C-alpha positions in Angstrom: 103.8 105.2 93.4 105.8 106.1 96.1 102.7 106.4 98.6 102.1 102.9 97.9 105.5 101.6 98.8 105.8 103.0 102.0 102.3 102.2 103.1 103.3 98.5 102.0 107.1 99.4 104.0 104.6 100.8 106.7 102.4 97.7 106.9 105.3 95.5 107.8 105.7 93.6 103.8 109.1 94.3 102.9 109.5 93.1 99.2 113.5 92.3 99.3 112.4 89.5 102.0 109.5 88.0 100.4 110.6 87.9 96.7 107.9 85.7 95.8 104.0 86.4 95.1 101.3 85.1 97.5 98.7 86.8 95.3 95.9 84.2 93.2 97.6 85.4 90.0 100.8 83.4 88.4 104.1 85.5 88.9 104.7 86.5 85.6 104.6 89.7 84.1 101.7 91.8 83.7 100.8 92.1 79.9 98.0 93.8 77.7 95.8 91.2 77.5 94.6 92.1 73.6 98.7 92.6 72.3 100.0 90.0 74.5 102.7 92.5 75.1 104.7 92.8 78.3 104.2 96.0 80.2 107.5 97.3 81.7 109.6 99.9 83.9 107.3 101.2 86.6 104.2 100.0 85.2 105.0 96.3 86.3 105.3 97.3 90.3 101.9 99.6 89.7 100.3 96.5 88.2 101.7 94.2 90.5 101.0 96.1 93.2 97.2 96.3 92.0 97.1 91.9 91.2 98.0 91.7 94.9 95.9 94.4 96.9 93.0 92.9 94.8 93.6 89.3 94.7 92.9 89.1 91.0 94.1 85.9 89.1 95.3 87.0 86.3 97.9 89.9 84.8 95.8 90.7 82.0 95.4 94.5 81.2 93.5 95.9 79.0 91.6 99.9 78.2 88.0 100.0 78.3 87.9 100.5 74.6 89.6 97.5 74.4 87.6 95.6 76.2 84.9 97.0 73.9 86.3 95.8 70.7 86.8 92.5 72.2 83.0 92.5 72.3 83.1 92.7 76.4 82.9 95.7 79.0 84.1 96.8 81.9 81.8 96.3 85.0 80.1 99.4 86.2 81.7 101.2 89.4 85.2 99.4 88.5 88.4 101.6 88.6 91.2 101.2 86.7 94.7 101.7 87.3 96.7 104.4 85.3 99.9 103.5 83.5 102.3 105.2 81.0 104.0 105.2 77.9 106.6 107.2 77.3 109.0 107.4 73.8 110.3 109.6 71.6 109.0 110.6 68.2 110.7 112.9 65.5 108.3 115.4 63.7 108.1 115.8 59.8 109.1 119.2 60.6 111.6 118.8 62.6 113.0 115.8 60.0 112.5 118.7 56.6 114.2 121.5 58.7 117.7 118.6 59.9 117.2 117.5 55.8 117.9 121.5 55.1 120.4 122.5 57.5 122.5 118.6 57.4 121.9 118.5 60.8 120.6 115.5 62.9 116.7 115.4 63.2 115.6 116.0 67.2 113.6 113.5 68.8 110.7 114.8 71.1 109.8 113.0 74.0 106.9 112.4 75.3 104.7 110.6 77.7 101.2 109.5 77.4 99.0 108.3 80.2 96.4 105.1 80.2 93.9 104.1 82.5 93.8 100.0 82.1 91.7 97.6 83.6 92.1 93.5 84.7 90.2 91.1 82.7 88.8 89.9 85.8 86.9 93.3 85.9 85.4 92.9 82.5 81.9 90.4 81.4 81.9 89.6 78.2 85.4 88.9 77.2 86.6 86.0 75.6 88.0 83.2 76.9 91.4 83.4 75.7 91.6 86.9 77.0 92.1 85.0 80.5 94.9 82.4 80.2 98.2 83.3 82.2 101.4 82.5 80.9 102.7 78.7 80.9 103.1 76.9 84.4 107.0 76.8 84.9 108.6 73.4 85.2 108.0 71.8 88.7 111.8 72.2 88.9 114.5 73.9 87.1 118.1 72.5 87.4 120.8 74.8 87.5 124.0 72.2 87.8 126.2 75.3 89.8 122.8 76.2 92.3 122.6 72.1 92.8 126.3 71.2 93.8 126.2 74.5 96.1 123.3 73.3 98.1 125.3 69.9 98.0 128.2 71.5 99.4 126.5 73.1 102.4 125.0 69.8 103.8 121.8 71.2 104.3 118.5 69.6 103.6 117.1 71.6 101.3 113.3 71.5 100.3 110.9 73.2 98.1 107.6 73.8 98.7 105.1 75.8 101.1 105.0 79.3 101.2 107.6 80.6 103.1 111.3 80.8 102.8 113.1 79.7 106.1 116.7 78.3 107.4 116.5 75.8 110.5 119.9 75.7 112.7 119.1 73.4 115.4 118.0 70.1 115.1 114.5 69.5 114.1 113.2 65.6 114.6 112.1 65.4 111.3 115.4 65.9 109.2 117.9 63.2 109.6 120.7 64.8 110.6 121.8 67.9 112.6 122.8 70.7 109.5 121.0 73.1 108.8 117.8 72.7 107.3 116.5 75.4 104.5 113.3 75.7 102.5 112.1 77.9 99.8 108.5 78.3 98.0 108.0 76.2 95.0 109.7 78.0 91.2 106.4 78.9 90.0 105.8 81.1 93.0 109.0 83.0 92.9 108.5 86.3 91.1 112.0 87.1 89.7 112.6 83.5 88.2 109.0 83.4 86.5 109.7 87.4 85.1 113.3 87.0 83.8 111.6 83.5 81.5 108.6 85.8 80.6 110.5 88.3 79.1 110.2 89.3 75.4 
């Protein structure tokens, strides 16, 4: 993952400068297409990176076995992405020892790896596996933000694929105040991710 981030930085793509998604997929959290559960931690970064790199139209992912169980299959030659699952469990023997000694049972950490495939890499899956998160409303009003924007006197517009600030008068703007533009809300990763947390 670190090597991939360094490669992106070397290519001039700075994630803190462009916090919206220019890939085809809607900017939502990656999720398991079978269970609907959103991925978390570093898996989000890994899967977002793959969606952007490959231009997938969906944030749904599943294992090879999940694809088969759903009546589909992963296409021959497709490459999966490794994700991990970390948790703790308490073995039965440890529970028994803790009961006998009057201690607290110690949990054992574990890490499991899984190879997942985007639904776009599969054939024969039911249509519901290709549905994405519901779209955001065209614009969500946040009173404090609206007040701040109004107080600046800037001509603030929503649309396009780039954020910008024009500090000089431009003919299409009716005043000499600064003009600011941002992509639509449904393209903002942090906005969508915050709304789709489980």
